[in-house]
N, C-alpha and C positions, 0 to 999 in steps of 0.2 A: 791239650791244656799246655801250655807253657807259663813262666814266672819271671817278670823281669822288673828291675828296680829303675821307678822314676829318675832320672839323671838332674831334675828339679829338686825334689823334697827327698830324695833317697828311700821312699816309700818302696815295699815291693805290691804288685799287682799280676794278676793273671791275665791272660791273651790266648785266645784260638781261633778256631773259625765256625762257631756255632751262633756271631751275632747276638751275644749276650754279654759280651765281656764290655766293661767298664772302663774303659780307658780312652784316650785322646790321641789320634794319630794329625799332626800337622803337617801340609807340604807347602814348600815353598819354592817358587820358581820366577827367576830373574829374568827380564824381558828386556831384551837389547844390551845384554853385558855381559861380561866374559865367567862369571863368576857362576859356579857351578850349583845346578838346584839340587836340594836335598828333603828327606824329609825324616821327622821324629817323633817317637811316641813317649807320653806323660802321663802320669796316673789320672783318673776322672775329677778330682779336686782340683790338679795342677792345670789341667786343662780348662775346666769351668773359669779361674782365675785369669787366666791368659785370653781365653777368649770374651771376656767383660772386659778385661783392661782394652784390648784390642778393639773391640764394639766401642767403647768410650772414646778412644782417641778416635776413631773412624767420623763418630758423630758430631767431634766438637767443631 
């Protein structure tokens, strides 16, 4: 297990490879664009908020 700091809120969260870790990983892929794809991990609480905001915007 490792510990990382959420870049969004500054909280620390644990991560590892056992599948029971509470954090959110988001990948972004730009299609037909010269920008570089990227991935970021944030704590579960920020992940829930971010995904709720994104889902609301997509449904609107």
